[in-house]
C-alpha positions in Angstrom: -10.9 3.6 -18.6 -14.5 4.7 -18.0 -13.4 7.5 -15.7 -10.7 8.7 -18.0 -12.9 8.7 -21.1 -16.0 9.9 -19.4 -16.5 13.0 -21.6 -16.7 11.3 -25.0 -18.7 8.3 -23.6 -21.2 10.7 -22.0 -21.8 12.2 -25.5 -22.2 8.8 -27.1 -24.9 7.6 -24.6 -26.6 11.0 -24.2 -25.8 11.3 -20.5 -25.2 14.5 -18.5 -22.2 14.6 -16.1 -24.7 14.1 -13.2 -26.2 11.1 -14.9 -22.8 9.6 -15.7 -21.6 10.0 -12.1 -24.8 8.3 -10.9 -23.8 5.3 -13.1 -20.5 5.2 -11.3 -22.4 5.2 -8.0 -24.6 2.3 -9.1 -21.5 0.3 -10.1 -19.8 1.0 -6.7 -22.9 0.0 -4.8 -23.2 -3.4 -6.6 -19.5 -3.9 -6.2 -19.7 -3.5 -2.5 -22.5 -6.1 -2.4 -20.7 -8.6 -4.5 -17.4 -8.2 -2.5 -19.3 -8.9 0.7 -20.3 -12.3 -0.5 -17.1 -13.6 -2.1 -16.1 -16.0 0.7 -19.7 -17.1 1.2 -20.1 -18.2 -2.4 -16.6 -19.8 -2.5 -17.5 -21.9 0.5 -20.7 -23.2 -1.2 -19.8 -23.7 -4.9 -16.0 -23.8 -4.8 -13.3 -21.6 -6.4 -13.6 -22.9 -10.0 -17.4 -22.4 -10.4 -17.4 -19.1 -8.5 -14.6 -17.5 -10.6 -16.1 -18.8 -13.8 -19.6 -17.6 -13.1 -18.2 -14.2 -12.0 -16.4 -13.9 -15.4 -19.6 -14.9 -17.2 -21.6 -12.1 -15.5 -18.8 -9.7 -16.3 -18.9 -10.8 -20.0 -22.6 -10.3 -20.2 -22.3 -6.8 -18.6 -19.5 -5.8 -20.9 -21.4 -7.0 -23.9 -24.5 -5.0 -22.9 -22.3 -1.9 -22.5 -20.6 -2.4 -25.9 -24.0 -2.5 -27.6 -25.4 0.5 -25.7 -26.2 3.8 -27.3 -28.2 5.3 -24.5 -27.7 5.7 -20.7 -30.3 3.2 -19.4 -28.9 0.1 -21.1 -25.4 1.3 -20.3 -26.4 1.6 -16.6 -27.8 -2.0 -16.7 -24.6 -3.2 -18.3 -22.4 -1.5 -15.7 -24.5 -3.0 -12.8 -24.1 -6.5 -14.2 -20.4 -5.9 -14.7 -20.1 -4.9 -11.0 -21.9 -8.1 -9.8 -19.2 -10.1 -11.7 -16.2 -7.9 -11.9 -16.5 -5.9 -8.7 -14.9 -8.9 -7.0 -12.0 -9.4 -9.4 -9.4 -7.6 -7.2 -10.5 -9.6 -4.2 -10.6 -12.9 -6.1 -7.1 -12.3 -7.6 -5.5 -11.7 -4.2 -7.3 -14.6 -2.5 -6.3 -16.9 -5.3 -2.6 -16.1 -4.6 -3.2 -17.5 -1.1 -4.2 -20.9 -2.5 -0.6 -21.4 -3.8 1.9 -23.4 -1.7 3.9 -21.4 0.8 7.1 -21.2 -1.3 5.2 -19.9 -4.3 2.8 -17.5 -2.5 5.2 -14.5 -2.7 5.6 -15.0 -6.4 1.8 -15.2 -6.8 1.4 -11.9 -4.9 4.1 -10.3 -7.1 2.2 -11.4 -10.2 -1.0 -10.1 -8.8 0.6 -6.7 -8.1 2.1 -6.7 -11.6 -1.3 -7.3 -13.1 -2.8 -4.4 -11.1 -0.1 -2.1 -12.4 -0.5 -3.3 -16.0 -4.2 -2.7 -15.8 -3.7 0.7 -14.4 -1.1 1.5 -17.0 -3.1 0.2 -20.0 -6.5 1.7 -19.1 -5.9 5.3 -19.9 -3.8 4.5 -23.0 -6.5 2.1 -24.4 -9.3 4.6 -23.6 -7.4 7.3 -25.4 -6.6 5.0 -28.4 -10.2 3.7 -28.9 -12.0 7.0 -28.5 -9.5 8.9 -30.7 -10.3 6.3 -33.4 -14.0 6.9 -32.9 -14.8 3.4 -31.5 -15.3 3.8 -27.8 -17.0 0.4 -27.7 -13.6 -1.1 -28.4 -12.8 -0.6 -24.7 -15.4 -3.3 -23.9 -14.3 -5.5 -26.8 -10.8 -5.6 -25.2 -12.3 -6.4 -21.8 -14.4 -9.2 -23.4 -11.3 -10.7 -25.0 -9.2 -10.5 -21.8 -12.1 -12.0 -19.7 -12.5 -14.9 -22.1 -8.8 -15.7 -21.7 -9.1 -15.6 -17.9 -12.2 -17.8 -18.1 -10.2 -20.4 -20.1 -7.4 -20.3 -17.6 -10.0 -20.7 -14.8 -11.3 -23.9 -16.3 -7.8 -25.3 -16.6 -6.1 -24.0 -13.4 -8.5 -22.8 -10.8 -8.4 -24.8 -7.5 -10.8 -27.7 -7.2 -10.5 -28.0 -3.4 -13.7 -27.9 -1.4 -13.9 -26.1 1.9 -15.2 -28.0 5.0 -18.8 -27.3 5.8 -18.0 -26.6 9.5 -15.9 -23.6 8.5 -18.6 -22.0 6.4 -19.7 -18.5 7.3 -23.4 -17.6 7.4 -25.3 -14.7 6.0 -28.7 -13.1 6.4 -30.8 -11.4 3.8 -31.4 -8.4 6.1 -27.7 -7.8 6.5 -27.0 -7.8 2.8 -30.1 -5.7 2.1 -29.1 -3.1 4.7 -25.5 -3.1 3.6 -26.6 -2.5 0.0 -29.1 0.2 1.1 -26.6 2.1 3.2 -23.9 1.8 0.6 -26.2 3.2 -2.1 -27.3 5.9 0.4 -23.8 7.2 1.1 -22.6 6.9 -2.5 -25.7 8.7 -3.8 -25.2 11.5 -1.2 -21.6 11.8 -2.4 -22.7 12.0 -6.0 -25.3 14.7 -5.1 -22.7 16.7 -3.2 -21.0 17.5 -6.5 -24.0 19.5 -7.4 -25.9 20.4 -4.2 -23.1 21.0 -1.7 -23.4 24.7 -1.5 -27.2 24.8 -1.6 -27.9 21.9 0.8 -24.5 21.3 2.5 -25.9 21.1 6.0 -28.6 18.5 5.0 -26.0 16.4 3.2 -23.6 16.4 6.1 -26.5 15.4 8.5 -27.4 12.5 6.2 -23.7 11.4 6.2 -23.8 11.1 10.0 -27.1 9.2 9.8 -25.5 6.8 7.3 -22.5 6.3 9.6 -24.7 5.5 12.5 -26.8 3.0 10.5 -23.7 1.3 9.1 -22.1 1.0 12.6 -25.4 -0.5 13.9 -25.6 -3.2 11.3 -22.0 -4.1 11.7 -22.4 -4.2 15.5 -25.3 -6.6 15.1 -23.2 -8.7 12.8 -20.4 -8.6 15.4 -22.8 -10.2 18.0 -23.8 -13.2 15.8 -22.5 -16.7 16.4 -21.6 -17.3 12.8 -21.4 -14.0 11.1 -20.7 -13.2 7.4 -17.6 -11.4 8.6 -15.7 -12.6 11.7 -15.3 -9.0 13.0 -14.3 -10.2 16.5 -11.2 -11.9 15.2 -10.1 -9.5 12.4 -10.5 -6.1 14.2 -7.0 -6.2 15.7 -4.8 -3.2 16.4 -2.6 -4.0 13.3 -5.6 -4.5 11.0 -7.4 -1.4 12.1 -4.3 0.7 11.7 -3.5 -0.9 8.3 -7.1 -0.3 7.0 -6.9 3.3 8.2 -3.7 3.7 6.1 -5.4 2.0 3.2 -8.3 4.5 3.4 -5.8 7.4 3.3 -4.2 5.9 0.2 -7.6 5.3 -1.5 -8.7 8.8 -0.6 -5.6 10.3 -2.2 -6.0 8.1 -5.3 -9.6 9.0 -5.7 -8.8 12.7 -5.4 -5.8 12.5 -7.8 -7.8 10.5 -10.4 -10.3 13.4 -10.6 -7.9 16.4 -10.5 -4.9 15.2 -12.5 -6.6 14.9 -15.9 -8.6 18.1 -15.4 -5.4 20.0 -14.4 -3.4 18.7 -17.4 -6.2 19.1 -20.0 -7.9 22.3 -18.9 -5.2 24.0 -16.9 -2.2 23.1 -19.1 -4.1 22.6 -22.4 -2.9 19.1 -23.2 -5.2 16.9 -25.3 -6.6 14.1 -23.1 -5.4 11.5 -25.7 -1.9 12.7 -25.0 -2.5 12.6 -21.2 -3.4 8.9 -21.6 0.0 8.2 -23.3 1.8 10.2 -20.6 0.2 8.1 -17.9 0.9 4.8 -19.7 4.5 5.6 -20.2 5.0 6.8 -16.6 3.3 3.6 -15.1 5.4 1.4 -17.5 8.5 3.1 -16.0 7.1 2.4 -12.6 6.5 -1.2 -13.4 10.0 -1.7 -14.9 11.8 0.0 -12.0 9.8 -0.9 -8.9 8.7 -4.5 -9.4 12.3 -6.0 -9.7 13.3 -3.8 -6.7 10.3 -5.1 -4.7 11.1 -8.8 -5.5 14.7 -8.3 -4.5 14.4 -6.1 -1.4 11.2 -7.2 0.3 12.3 -10.7 1.2 15.7 -9.5 2.6 14.6 -6.2 4.2 10.9 -6.5 5.1 10.7 -3.6 7.6 7.9 -1.4 6.2 8.9 2.1 7.4 11.5 2.8 4.7 9.0 1.8 2.0 6.4 4.1 3.4 8.9 6.9 3.5 9.8 6.3 -0.1 6.1 6.0 -1.1 4.8 9.2 0.6 8.1 11.0 -0.2 7.4 10.2 -3.9 3.9 11.5 -3.6 5.2 14.7 -1.9 7.7 15.3 -4.7 5.0 14.5 -7.4 2.7 17.1 -5.8 5.6 19.7 -5.5 6.4 19.3 -9.2 2.8 19.7 -10.2 2.3 22.8 -8.1 5.5 24.3 -9.4 4.5 24.3 -13.1 4.5 27.4 -15.2 1.8 27.6 -17.8 4.3 26.3 -20.4 6.0 23.1 -19.2 8.1 20.4 -20.7 6.4 17.0 -20.9 9.4 14.7 -20.6 11.4 16.8 -18.1 8.5 17.4 -15.7 5.1 15.7 -16.3 6.2 12.2 -17.0 8.8 12.0 -14.2 6.1 13.4 -11.8 3.7 10.7 -13.0 6.4 8.0 -12.4 6.6 9.2 -8.8 2.9 9.0 -8.5 3.1 5.4 -9.6 5.8 4.7 -7.0 3.4 6.0 -4.4 0.7 3.6 -5.5 2.9 0.5 -5.9 5.2 1.0 -2.8 2.6 2.5 -0.5 -0.3 0.2 -1.2 1.9 -2.9 -1.6 3.7 -2.3 1.7 0.4 -1.6 3.5 -1.2 -4.8 2.2 1.8 -6.9 3.3 1.7 -5.4 6.8 -2.1 -5.2 7.4 -2.9 -8.9 6.7 0.2 -10.5 8.3 -1.7 -11.8 11.3 -4.1 -13.7 9.1 -1.7 -15.4 6.8 -2.3 -18.8 8.4 -6.1 -18.6 8.4 -7.7 -18.4 4.9 -11.2 -17.5 6.1 -9.9 -14.7 8.3 -7.8 -13.4 5.5 -10.7 -13.5 3.1 -13.0 -11.6 5.5 -10.4 -9.0 6.3 -9.6 -8.5 2.6 -13.2 -8.3 1.6 -13.9 -5.6 4.3 -10.9 -3.6 3.1 -12.0 -3.6 -0.5 -15.6 -2.7 0.4 -14.3 0.3 2.3 -12.0 1.1 -0.6 -14.9 1.5 -3.0 -16.6 4.0 -0.7 -13.5 5.9 0.3 -12.4 6.4 -3.4 -15.9 7.8 -4.0 -15.4 10.1 -1.0 -12.0 11.2 -2.5 -13.7 12.1 -5.8 -16.4 14.0 -4.1 -13.9 15.9 -1.9 -11.7 16.8 -4.9 -14.7 17.9 -6.9 -16.0 20.2 -4.1 -12.4 21.6 -3.5 -11.8 22.4 -7.2 -15.3 24.0 -7.6 -14.6 26.2 -4.5 -11.1 27.2 -5.5 -12.0 27.8 -9.2 -14.8 30.1 -8.1 -12.5 32.0 -5.8 -9.7 32.2 -8.4 -12.1 33.2 -11.1 -13.4 36.0 -8.9 -9.8 37.2 -8.2 -8.9 37.2 -11.9 -12.1 38.7 -13.0 -11.7 42.0 -11.0 -10.2 43.9 -14.0 -12.3 42.2 -16.7 -14.7 45.1 -17.1 -15.4 47.3 -20.1 -13.9 50.5 -18.6 -10.6 49.0 -17.7 -7.9 50.2 -20.3 -5.8 47.0 -20.2 -8.9 44.8 -20.8 -10.2 47.1 -23.6 -6.8 47.1 -25.3 -6.5 43.3 -25.1 -10.0 42.8 -26.6 -9.2 45.3 -29.3 -5.9 43.6 -30.3 -7.5 40.1 -30.2 -10.4 41.3 -32.2 -8.2 42.7 -35.0 -6.4 39.3 -35.2 -9.6 37.3 -35.3 -11.1 39.6 -37.9 -8.5 38.4 -40.4 -10.2 35.0 -40.4 -13.8 35.5 -39.4 -14.6 39.1 -40.4 -15.2 42.2 -38.3 -18.8 41.4 -37.3 -18.0 38.4 -35.3 -14.5 39.4 -34.1 -15.5 41.3 -31.0 -17.8 38.6 -29.7 -15.2 35.9 -30.4 -12.5 38.0 -28.7 -14.6 38.3 -25.5 -15.3 34.6 -25.6 -11.6 33.6 -26.0 -10.7 36.0 -23.1 -13.4 34.3 -21.0 -12.0 30.9 -21.9 -8.5 31.9 -21.0 -9.8 33.3 -17.7 -11.4 29.9 -16.9 -8.2 28.0 -17.9 -6.2 30.2 -15.5 -8.7 29.7 -12.7 -8.4 25.9 -13.1 -4.6 26.1 -13.3 -4.4 28.1 -10.0 -7.0 25.9 -8.3 -4.8 22.9 -9.3 -1.7 24.5 -7.9 -3.6 25.0 -4.6 -4.8 21.4 -4.6 -1.3 20.0 -5.2 0.1 22.1 -2.3 -2.6 20.5 -0.1 -1.5 17.0 -1.3 2.1 17.9 -0.6 1.4 18.8 3.0 -0.9 15.8 3.5 1.7 13.4 2.2 4.4 15.0 4.4 2.1 14.5 7.5 1.4 10.9 6.6 5.1 10.3 6.0 5.9 11.7 9.5 3.2 9.5 11.0 4.6 6.4 9.3 8.0 7.2 10.9 6.8 7.7 14.4 4.1 5.0 14.6 4.8 1.9 16.7 2.2 -0.6 15.3 4.2 -1.7 12.3 7.9 -2.5 12.8 
């Protein structure tokens, strides 16, 4: 919701795009820290108290955000929300594992359904609340939902205690360095949106420094007797390959989440409120079609390759449709079906990868928790990398396409002069002759920018098409998952 409605929210809290993206960096950094300590807290205070206190933190943060009218208080609210809510995806999946064996698959299906419902409802609710002039209502909805979950936690959350001898340990230095390096890389990614061309070499060098530092602290953790994460046991061939595929999916999702609204709103001139409805309808179709298929097929035909072929094939077709648009396109014949295919990629691709990656740890709750925490921590960072990569790519290609289109936009060019003259005559009927020439030039410039975004988007979706085809091929020939 906050990514989709970023433009109106920025105006309400008086934040520049750079400042708003820094708030997203702050949230991701605190989310990484909170995810790293999920199992550690569960071992010491139990499921019920941990889930309940996480929700309380989330409620406090959402309340602060809903009352904010400037960026500092909004940033504080988002940081508090991350400390509580940054773990919700991890908690939800780990809670499914506390169910008895015959109910566990149903629990995972409910978890996946909840993820899709949230993804579907977010853009729609953001569009609805902002179009009504009450952007704070997004947080009111979150407060209501979190209160319901808090009540369910009090009634139903597991009461079981974990044996003390199985507890993992932690050190302040590890958590501090993890937070420091997470903020470092995320801040560098955020700065790359604005400084990449001026300071690209310095930024790349700092990325390598970050990677070296992160590897060193995890190597130190790997050598400890009782580490926070049991890296020796979870870094198997299957897990590493699965997390690698997860990272590819998170990267593509981060890139698409940035480019897709921009391409539809600026390139194709749809109102972003309408885009929210398009996305909600498409993901609802995904939910209605895919979830029953998954519940029926997966238990009988668990081999993953066919599901990955379907997922990345859907992504390839989605990208091909988006890069084949003309400037005038039919919503229901092209845009919504393409978004449905994008939903198939998320549900089939991520769901299948999750089932295969953690299969070795199904009988050990601590190993599964550590493996899932590490995956979600990487997911926060990789999605930020995807957003940064998409931003830089679109800036680069928009600049190139604008230069190509602008060649003939000079005063001496007869076609350009005639176009300005005709547009000026039309505008003068409403605004008068004094302003008509300036407005005609401005509108021509706006149309030029729109076309540059449209062409850059076409290039981006061709890139996504070929990347998805390559990943599809790799999923077919690989021998790790069978």
